[in-house]
DRENTORKOL-3810 file (N, C-alpha, C; in nm, 4 decimals):
REM DRENTORKOL-3810
@n.u->0.0769; n.v->-0.1215; n.w->-0.0185; ca.u->-0.0229; ca.v->-0.0042; ca.w->-0.0068; c.u->0.0771; c.v->0.1304; c.w->-0.0019
@n.u->0.0262; n.v->0.2375; n.w->-0.0789; ca.u->0.1485; ca.v->0.3680; ca.w->-0.0975; c.u->0.1092; c.v->0.4531; c.w->-0.0027
@n.u->0.2109; n.v->0.4708; n.w->0.0707; ca.u->0.1874; ca.v->0.5817; ca.w->0.1793; c.u->0.1182; c.v->0.7013; c.w->0.1055
@n.u->0.0865; n.v->0.8027; n.w->0.1786; ca.u->-0.0209; ca.v->0.9181; ca.w->0.1523; c.u->0.0603; c.v->1.0666; c.w->0.1478
@n.u->0.1999; n.v->1.0284; n.w->0.2018; ca.u->0.3012; ca.v->1.1490; ca.w->0.1555; c.u->0.2411; c.v->1.2907; c.w->0.2804
@n.u->0.2267; n.v->1.2189; n.w->0.3726; ca.u->0.1583; ca.v->1.3487; ca.w->0.4775; c.u->0.2715; c.v->1.3904; c.w->0.6091
@n.u->0.2451; n.v->1.4866; n.w->0.5815; ca.u->0.3418; ca.v->1.5287; ca.w->0.7631; c.u->0.3015; c.v->1.4242; c.w->0.8366
@n.u->0.4186; n.v->1.3589; n.w->0.8854; ca.u->0.3870; ca.v->1.2743; ca.w->0.9906; c.u->0.4696; c.v->1.3276; c.w->1.1195
@n.u->0.5387; n.v->1.3791; n.w->1.1433; ca.u->0.6239; ca.v->1.4208; ca.w->1.1891; c.u->0.6964; c.v->1.5494; c.w->1.2179
@n.u->0.7401; n.v->1.6060; n.w->1.3495; ca.u->0.7826; ca.v->1.7430; ca.w->1.3065; c.u->0.9136; c.v->1.7296; c.w->1.4323
@n.u->1.0536; n.v->1.8027; n.w->1.4289; ca.u->1.0992; ca.v->1.8354; ca.w->1.5294; c.u->1.1547; c.v->1.9746; c.w->1.5454
@n.u->1.1939; n.v->2.0130; n.w->1.6779; ca.u->1.2491; ca.v->2.1513; ca.w->1.6887; c.u->1.3532; c.v->2.1347; c.w->1.7450
@n.u->1.4560; n.v->2.2001; n.w->1.7330; ca.u->1.6125; ca.v->2.1686; ca.w->1.7734; c.u->1.6526; c.v->2.2953; c.w->1.8452
@n.u->1.7365; n.v->2.3423; n.w->1.9221; ca.u->1.7570; ca.v->2.4486; ca.w->1.9538; c.u->1.9102; c.v->2.4336; c.w->2.0408
@n.u->1.9538; n.v->2.5333; n.w->2.1076; ca.u->2.0596; ca.v->2.5077; ca.w->2.1998; c.u->2.0766; c.v->2.4587; c.w->2.3558
@n.u->1.9382; n.v->2.4417; n.w->2.3993; ca.u->1.8959; ca.v->2.4026; ca.w->2.5192; c.u->1.7899; c.v->2.3090; c.w->2.5073
@n.u->1.8196; n.v->2.1600; n.w->2.4760; ca.u->1.6383; ca.v->2.0904; ca.w->2.4862; c.u->1.5805; c.v->2.1439; c.w->2.5871
@n.u->1.6283; n.v->2.1270; n.w->2.6836; ca.u->1.5429; ca.v->2.1160; ca.w->2.8456; c.u->1.4409; c.v->2.1931; c.w->2.8510
@n.u->1.5328; n.v->2.3541; n.w->2.7989; ca.u->1.4565; ca.v->2.4323; ca.w->2.8192; c.u->1.3442; c.v->2.4578; c.w->2.6874
@n.u->1.3872; n.v->2.4381; n.w->2.5758; ca.u->1.2746; ca.v->2.4084; ca.w->2.4766; c.u->1.1818; c.v->2.3417; c.w->2.4703
@n.u->1.1758; n.v->2.2131; n.w->2.5929; ca.u->1.0850; ca.v->2.1103; ca.w->2.6610; c.u->1.0077; c.v->2.1793; c.w->2.7013
@n.u->1.0476; n.v->2.2864; n.w->2.8194; ca.u->0.9730; ca.v->2.3286; ca.w->2.9057; c.u->0.8679; c.v->2.4646; c.w->2.8556
@n.u->0.9382; n.v->2.5538; n.w->2.7688; ca.u->0.9016; ca.v->2.6563; ca.w->2.6813; c.u->0.7726; c.v->2.5561; c.w->2.6246
@n.u->0.7731; n.v->2.4942; n.w->2.5476; ca.u->0.6537; ca.v->2.4082; ca.w->2.4721; c.u->0.5402; c.v->2.3417; c.w->2.5412
@n.u->0.5988; n.v->2.2959; n.w->2.6292; ca.u->0.5081; ca.v->2.2356; ca.w->2.7555; c.u->0.4381; c.v->2.3592; c.w->2.7988
@n.u->0.4979; n.v->2.4600; n.w->2.8811; ca.u->0.3929; ca.v->2.5354; ca.w->2.9309; c.u->0.3283; c.v->2.6399; c.w->2.8371
@n.u->0.3841; n.v->2.6089; n.w->2.7323; ca.u->0.3147; ca.v->2.7479; ca.w->2.5946; c.u->0.1999; c.v->2.6418; c.w->2.5657
@n.u->0.2049; n.v->2.5576; n.w->2.5049; ca.u->0.0642; ca.v->2.4578; ca.w->2.4393; c.u->0.0185; c.v->2.3666; c.w->2.5506
@n.u->0.0985; n.v->2.3508; n.w->2.6709; ca.u->0.0329; ca.v->2.2016; ca.w->2.7711; c.u->0.0643; c.v->2.0706; c.w->2.6698
@n.u->0.1590; n.v->2.0923; n.w->2.6233; ca.u->0.2125; ca.v->1.9078; ca.w->2.5550; c.u->0.2709; c.v->1.8794; c.w->2.6956
@n.u->0.2292; n.v->1.7620; n.w->2.6873; ca.u->0.3146; ca.v->1.6395; ca.w->2.7873; c.u->0.4366; c.v->1.5752; c.w->2.6770
@n.u->0.5498; n.v->1.6223; n.w->2.7503; ca.u->0.6696; ca.v->1.5677; ca.w->2.6837; c.u->0.7564; c.v->1.4852; c.w->2.7300
@n.u->0.7731; n.v->1.3905; n.w->2.6797; ca.u->0.8529; ca.v->1.2538; ca.w->2.7655; c.u->0.9805; c.v->1.2584; c.w->2.7258
@n.u->1.0899; n.v->1.3144; n.w->2.8258; ca.u->1.2487; ca.v->1.2885; ca.w->2.7594; c.u->1.3138; c.v->1.2018; c.w->2.8611
@n.u->1.2262; n.v->1.0678; n.w->2.8951; ca.u->1.2709; ca.v->0.9859; ca.w->2.9869; c.u->1.3487; c.v->0.8492; c.w->2.8839
@n.u->1.4770; n.v->0.9159; n.w->2.8472; ca.u->1.5365; ca.v->0.7968; ca.w->2.7454; c.u->1.6269; c.v->0.8500; c.w->2.7423
@n.u->1.7591; n.v->0.7877; n.w->2.7350; ca.u->1.9191; ca.v->0.8187; ca.w->2.6905; c.u->1.9334; c.v->0.9212; c.w->2.6002
@n.u->1.8969; n.v->0.9906; n.w->2.5350; ca.u->1.8963; ca.v->1.0914; ca.w->2.4538; c.u->1.8482; c.v->1.2073; c.w->2.5015
@n.u->1.7600; n.v->1.1939; n.w->2.5636; ca.u->1.6920; ca.v->1.3482; ca.w->2.6776; c.u->1.5767; c.v->1.3777; c.w->2.5433
@n.u->1.5685; n.v->1.2972; n.w->2.4215; ca.u->1.4548; ca.v->1.3404; ca.w->2.3247; c.u->1.3380; c.v->1.3486; c.w->2.3934
@n.u->1.2686; n.v->1.4955; n.w->2.3890; ca.u->1.1330; ca.v->1.4721; ca.w->2.4222; c.u->1.0641; c.v->1.4509; c.w->2.3464
@n.u->0.9851; n.v->1.3587; n.w->2.3785; ca.u->0.8705; ca.v->1.2904; ca.w->2.2614; c.u->0.7331; c.v->1.3888; c.w->2.2846
@n.u->0.6803; n.v->1.4228; n.w->2.1809; ca.u->0.5334; ca.v->1.4876; ca.w->2.1956; c.u->0.4193; c.v->1.4055; c.w->2.1342
@n.u->0.3503; n.v->1.3376; n.w->2.1985; ca.u->0.2181; ca.v->1.2789; ca.w->2.1135; c.u->0.1176; c.v->1.3206; c.w->2.0534
@n.u->0.1294; n.v->1.2726; n.w->1.9164; ca.u->0.0220; ca.v->1.3433; ca.w->1.8494; c.u->-0.1445; c.v->1.3422; c.w->1.9106
@n.u->-0.1815; n.v->1.3949; n.w->1.9110; ca.u->-0.3351; ca.v->1.3796; ca.w->1.9552; c.u->-0.4557; c.v->1.4476; c.w->1.8961
@n.u->-0.5971; n.v->1.4224; n.w->1.9146; ca.u->-0.6704; ca.v->1.4777; ca.w->1.8073; c.u->-0.6619; c.v->1.5032; c.w->1.6628
@n.u->-0.6235; n.v->1.4451; n.w->1.5844; ca.u->-0.5597; ca.v->1.4532; ca.w->1.4623; c.u->-0.4369; c.v->1.5504; c.w->1.4766
@n.u->-0.3933; n.v->1.5730; n.w->1.5351; ca.u->-0.1943; ca.v->1.6316; ca.w->1.5452; c.u->-0.1321; c.v->1.5381; c.w->1.5427
@n.u->-0.0188; n.v->1.5595; n.w->1.4976; ca.u->0.0705; ca.v->1.4935; ca.w->1.4767; c.u->0.2004; c.v->1.4608; c.w->1.5690
@n.u->0.2652; n.v->1.3693; n.w->1.5878; ca.u->0.3906; ca.v->1.3930; ca.w->1.6783; c.u->0.4778; c.v->1.4624; c.w->1.6565
@n.u->0.6139; n.v->1.4413; n.w->1.7662; ca.u->0.7047; ca.v->1.5036; ca.w->1.7231; c.u->0.8431; c.v->1.5405; c.w->1.8420
@n.u->0.8998; n.v->1.5570; n.w->1.8235; ca.u->1.0507; ca.v->1.5421; ca.w->1.9220; c.u->1.0932; c.v->1.6952; c.w->1.9212
@n.u->1.1343; n.v->1.7211; n.w->2.0623; ca.u->1.1613; ca.v->1.8784; ca.w->2.1142; c.u->1.3310; c.v->1.8253; c.w->2.1671
@n.u->1.4208; n.v->1.8710; n.w->2.1006; ca.u->1.5749; ca.v->1.8192; ca.w->2.2069; c.u->1.6748; c.v->1.9471; c.w->2.1874
@n.u->1.8001; n.v->1.8923; n.w->2.2089; ca.u->1.9311; ca.v->1.9961; ca.w->2.1674; c.u->1.9580; c.v->1.9849; c.w->2.0245
@n.u->2.0173; n.v->2.0510; n.w->1.9661; ca.u->2.0958; ca.v->2.0341; ca.w->1.8226; c.u->2.2311; c.v->1.9888; c.w->1.8405
@n.u->2.2807; n.v->1.9382; n.w->1.7998; ca.u->2.3853; ca.v->1.8808; ca.w->1.7792; c.u->2.5029; c.v->2.0093; c.w->1.7754
@n.u->2.4623; n.v->2.1038; n.w->1.7010; ca.u->2.5661; ca.v->2.2025; ca.w->1.6421; c.u->2.4635; c.v->2.3123; c.w->1.7362
@n.u->2.4052; n.v->2.3181; n.w->1.8073; ca.u->2.3437; ca.v->2.4464; ca.w->1.9267; c.u->2.2550; c.v->2.5299; c.w->1.7973
@n.u->2.2422; n.v->2.4915; n.w->1.6728; ca.u->2.1594; ca.v->2.5822; ca.w->1.6176; c.u->1.9942; c.v->2.5556; c.w->1.6010
@n.u->1.9255; n.v->2.6789; n.w->1.6089; ca.u->1.7595; ca.v->2.6039; ca.w->1.5819; c.u->1.7048; c.v->2.5609; c.w->1.4756
@n.u->1.6051; n.v->2.5328; n.w->1.4796; ca.u->1.5841; ca.v->2.4358; ca.w->1.3631; c.u->1.4663; c.v->2.3664; c.w->1.3883
@n.u->1.3347; n.v->2.4195; n.w->1.2643; ca.u->1.2362; ca.v->2.3239; ca.w->1.2559; c.u->1.2435; c.v->2.2438; c.w->1.1326
@n.u->1.1988; n.v->2.0901; n.w->1.1583; ca.u->1.2008; ca.v->2.0168; ca.w->1.0698; c.u->1.0710; c.v->1.9331; c.w->1.0532
@n.u->1.0023; n.v->1.9223; n.w->0.9043; ca.u->0.8836; ca.v->1.8570; ca.w->0.9339; c.u->0.9238; c.v->1.7179; c.w->0.8445
@n.u->0.8715; n.v->1.6077; n.w->0.8917; ca.u->0.8988; ca.v->1.4541; ca.w->0.8619; c.u->0.7975; c.v->1.4102; c.w->0.7493
@n.u->0.7873; n.v->1.3775; n.w->0.6185; ca.u->0.7099; ca.v->1.3469; ca.w->0.5474; c.u->0.7315; c.v->1.1800; c.w->0.5431
@n.u->0.5968; n.v->1.1023; n.w->0.5394; ca.u->0.5850; ca.v->0.9828; ca.w->0.5208; c.u->0.5941; c.v->0.9406; c.w->0.3615
@n.u->0.6947; n.v->0.8751; n.w->0.3816; ca.u->0.6977; ca.v->0.8256; ca.w->0.1751; c.u->0.7573; c.v->0.6678; c.w->0.2126
@n.u->0.7262; n.v->0.6029; n.w->0.0672; ca.u->0.7606; ca.v->0.4604; ca.w->0.0876; c.u->0.9365; c.v->0.4128; c.w->0.0224
@n.u->0.9916; n.v->0.4974; n.w->-0.0206; ca.u->1.0947; ca.v->0.4707; ca.w->-0.0316; c.u->1.1804; c.v->0.5631; c.w->-0.0234
@n.u->1.2752; n.v->0.5743; n.w->0.0985; ca.u->1.3552; ca.v->0.7070; ca.w->0.1239; c.u->1.4631; c.v->0.6677; c.w->0.0210
@n.u->1.5108; n.v->0.6225; n.w->-0.0185; ca.u->1.6469; ca.v->0.6262; ca.w->-0.1238; c.u->1.5892; c.v->0.6809; c.w->-0.2887
@n.u->1.4838; n.v->0.6617; n.w->-0.3110; ca.u->1.4103; ca.v->0.6948; ca.w->-0.4469; c.u->1.3552; c.v->0.8566; c.w->-0.4286
@n.u->1.3113; n.v->0.8738; n.w->-0.3021; ca.u->1.2273; ca.v->0.9981; ca.w->-0.2975; c.u->1.3825; c.v->1.1325; c.w->-0.2757
@n.u->1.4877; n.v->1.0920; n.w->-0.2127; ca.u->1.6198; ca.v->1.1412; ca.w->-0.2262; c.u->1.6933; c.v->1.1764; c.w->-0.3237
@n.u->1.6589; n.v->1.0482; n.w->-0.4423; ca.u->1.7378; ca.v->1.1027; ca.w->-0.5647; c.u->1.6475; c.v->1.1517; c.w->-0.6685
@n.u->1.4828; n.v->1.1438; n.w->-0.6303; ca.u->1.4120; ca.v->1.2621; ca.w->-0.7111; c.u->1.4342; c.v->1.4434; c.w->-0.6590
@n.u->1.4516; n.v->1.4073; n.w->-0.5016; ca.u->1.4965; ca.v->1.5977; ca.w->-0.4629; c.u->1.6287; c.v->1.6181; c.w->-0.5233
@n.u->1.6757; n.v->1.5175; n.w->-0.5317; ca.u->1.8008; ca.v->1.5959; ca.w->-0.6043; c.u->1.7790; c.v->1.6304; c.w->-0.7606
@n.u->1.7050; n.v->1.5117; n.w->-0.7760; ca.u->1.7071; ca.v->1.5482; ca.w->-0.9880; c.u->1.6310; c.v->1.6974; c.w->-0.9825
@n.u->1.5698; n.v->1.7351; n.w->-0.8453; ca.u->1.4815; ca.v->1.8313; ca.w->-0.9183; c.u->1.5342; c.v->2.0052; c.w->-0.7984
@n.u->1.6680; n.v->1.9514; n.w->-0.7989; ca.u->1.7504; ca.v->2.0623; ca.w->-0.7549; c.u->1.8201; c.v->2.0658; c.w->-0.5745
@n.u->1.7649; n.v->1.9413; n.w->-0.4951; ca.u->1.7696; ca.v->1.9195; ca.w->-0.3751; c.u->1.9107; c.v->1.8670; c.w->-0.3510
@n.u->1.9232; n.v->1.8897; n.w->-0.2315; ca.u->2.0567; ca.v->1.8522; ca.w->-0.1471; c.u->2.0333; c.v->1.7759; c.w->-0.0789
@n.u->2.1143; n.v->1.6331; n.w->-0.1164; ca.u->2.0713; ca.v->1.5036; ca.w->0.0255; c.u->2.1583; c.v->1.5601; c.w->0.1419
@n.u->2.1462; n.v->1.5852; n.w->0.2465; ca.u->2.1833; ca.v->1.6234; ca.w->0.4414; c.u->2.1993; c.v->1.4960; c.w->0.4370
@n.u->2.0955; n.v->1.4177; n.w->0.4619; ca.u->2.1273; ca.v->1.2830; ca.w->0.5681; c.u->2.0925; c.v->1.1627; c.w->0.4787
@n.u->2.1546; n.v->1.0547; n.w->0.4346; ca.u->2.1127; ca.v->0.8958; ca.w->0.3582; c.u->2.0283; c.v->0.8609; c.w->0.4798
@n.u->1.9319; n.v->0.7586; n.w->0.4341; ca.u->1.9036; ca.v->0.6750; ca.w->0.4940; c.u->1.9527; c.v->0.6378; c.w->0.6201
@n.u->1.8877; n.v->0.6519; n.w->0.7625; ca.u->1.9311; ca.v->0.5841; ca.w->0.8196; c.u->1.8179; c.v->0.5339; c.w->0.9366
@n.u->1.8418; n.v->0.4018; n.w->1.0139; ca.u->1.7702; ca.v->0.3945; ca.w->1.0903; c.u->1.7457; c.v->0.4380; c.w->1.2262
@n.u->1.6501; n.v->0.4910; n.w->1.2919; ca.u->1.6230; ca.v->0.5417; ca.w->1.4524; c.u->1.6421; c.v->0.3899; c.w->1.5061
@n.u->1.6972; n.v->0.4014; n.w->1.6440; ca.u->1.7334; ca.v->0.2428; ca.w->1.7037; c.u->1.5723; c.v->0.2732; c.w->1.7621
@n.u->1.5011; n.v->0.1405; n.w->1.7464; ca.u->1.3210; ca.v->0.1501; ca.w->1.8144; c.u->1.3000; c.v->0.2169; c.w->1.7259
@n.u->1.2632; n.v->0.2291; n.w->1.6202; ca.u->1.1972; ca.v->0.3609; ca.w->1.5679; c.u->1.2536; c.v->0.3286; c.w->1.4059
@n.u->1.1534; n.v->0.4582; n.w->1.3271; ca.u->1.1567; ca.v->0.4256; ca.w->1.1729; c.u->1.2880; c.v->0.4514; c.w->1.0864
@n.u->1.3030; n.v->0.4707; n.w->0.9839; ca.u->1.4097; ca.v->0.4988; ca.w->0.8947; c.u->1.3732; c.v->0.6307; c.w->0.8613
@n.u->1.4672; n.v->0.7021; n.w->0.8642; ca.u->1.4602; ca.v->0.8513; ca.w->0.8237; c.u->1.5870; c.v->0.9093; c.w->0.7202
@n.u->1.5371; n.v->0.9747; n.w->0.6644; ca.u->1.6644; ca.v->1.0895; ca.w->0.5787; c.u->1.6324; c.v->1.1960; c.w->0.5912
@n.u->1.7087; n.v->1.2884; n.w->0.5359; ca.u->1.6816; ca.v->1.4258; ca.w->0.5087; c.u->1.7266; c.v->1.5352; c.w->0.3985
@n.u->1.6663; n.v->1.5960; n.w->0.3335; ca.u->1.7262; ca.v->1.6706; ca.w->0.1942; c.u->1.6884; c.v->1.8296; c.w->0.2500
@n.u->1.7559; n.v->1.9079; n.w->0.1305; ca.u->1.7620; ca.v->2.0718; ca.w->0.1442; c.u->1.6720; c.v->2.0943; c.w->0.0536
@n.u->1.5769; n.v->2.1444; n.w->0.0236; ca.u->1.5113; ca.v->2.2255; ca.w->-0.0653; c.u->1.5842; c.v->2.3006; c.w->-0.1733
@n.u->1.5631; n.v->2.3287; n.w->-0.2609; ca.u->1.6393; ca.v->2.4039; ca.w->-0.4001; c.u->1.6286; c.v->2.5741; c.w->-0.2673
@n.u->1.5554; n.v->2.6017; n.w->-0.1946; ca.u->1.5712; ca.v->2.7485; ca.w->-0.1390; c.u->1.6532; c.v->2.7110; c.w->0.0027
@n.u->1.6893; n.v->2.5874; n.w->0.0218; ca.u->1.7828; ca.v->2.5598; ca.w->0.1355; c.u->1.6950; c.v->2.4863; c.w->0.3087
@n.u->1.5375; n.v->2.5055; n.w->0.2564; ca.u->1.4730; ca.v->2.4380; ca.w->0.3513; c.u->1.4961; c.v->2.3144; c.w->0.4186
@n.u->1.5579; n.v->2.2431; n.w->0.5212; ca.u->1.5564; ca.v->2.0993; ca.w->0.5490; c.u->1.4162; c.v->2.0601; c.w->0.6004
@n.u->1.4242; n.v->1.9431; n.w->0.4922; ca.u->1.3257; ca.v->1.8559; ca.w->0.4812; c.u->1.3355; c.v->1.7210; c.w->0.5091
@n.u->1.2594; n.v->1.6523; n.w->0.6317; ca.u->1.3058; ca.v->1.5251; ca.w->0.7040; c.u->1.2093; c.v->1.4122; c.w->0.5742
@n.u->1.2177; n.v->1.2821; n.w->0.5257; ca.u->1.1236; ca.v->1.2227; ca.w->0.5070; c.u->1.1540; c.v->1.0647; c.w->0.6299
@n.u->1.0607; n.v->1.0302; n.w->0.6121; ca.u->1.0238; ca.v->0.8769; ca.w->0.7142; c.u->0.9686; c.v->0.7168; c.w->0.6330
@n.u->1.0152; n.v->0.6520; n.w->0.6505; ca.u->0.9725; ca.v->0.5209; ca.w->0.6111; c.u->0.8988; c.v->0.4840; c.w->0.7720
@n.u->0.7342; n.v->0.4702; n.w->0.7730; ca.u->0.7284; ca.v->0.4064; ca.w->0.9164; c.u->0.7417; c.v->0.2648; c.w->0.8973
@n.u->0.7577; n.v->0.2470; n.w->1.0354; ca.u->0.7900; ca.v->0.0771; ca.w->1.1147; c.u->0.6820; c.v->-0.0063; c.w->1.0337
@n.u->0.7196; n.v->-0.1052; n.w->1.0022; ca.u->0.5800; ca.v->-0.2443; ca.w->0.9959; c.u->0.5781; c.v->-0.2345; c.w->1.1565
@n.u->0.4481; n.v->-0.2638; n.w->1.1579; ca.u->0.3889; ca.v->-0.3442; ca.w->1.2491; c.u->0.3671; c.v->-0.4598; c.w->1.2413
END
């Protein structure tokens, strides 16, 4: 079955993941669970919304990324490149999670793609 290419995840990164988690939790009332070895703050998608993550960036630079669900990461990266995009992160498997990759569009926006985990 083909994916519907919907935005299925978001990430908000910054200099201090803990303070960002507190900010967005206080602002929107989000329950953010960062009880994992990477302190990656997981936000549950509810009421038609999508889930996401809030954490510190490796380089400390602020960044917001959306992830689009696709059936084939490499073919999507290849197509993005053929349309003027730039591959930033080749396909990788998130431990206990989905496979993801990232590219920049021709204007420089970072976009993530995700192959959902098999059930």
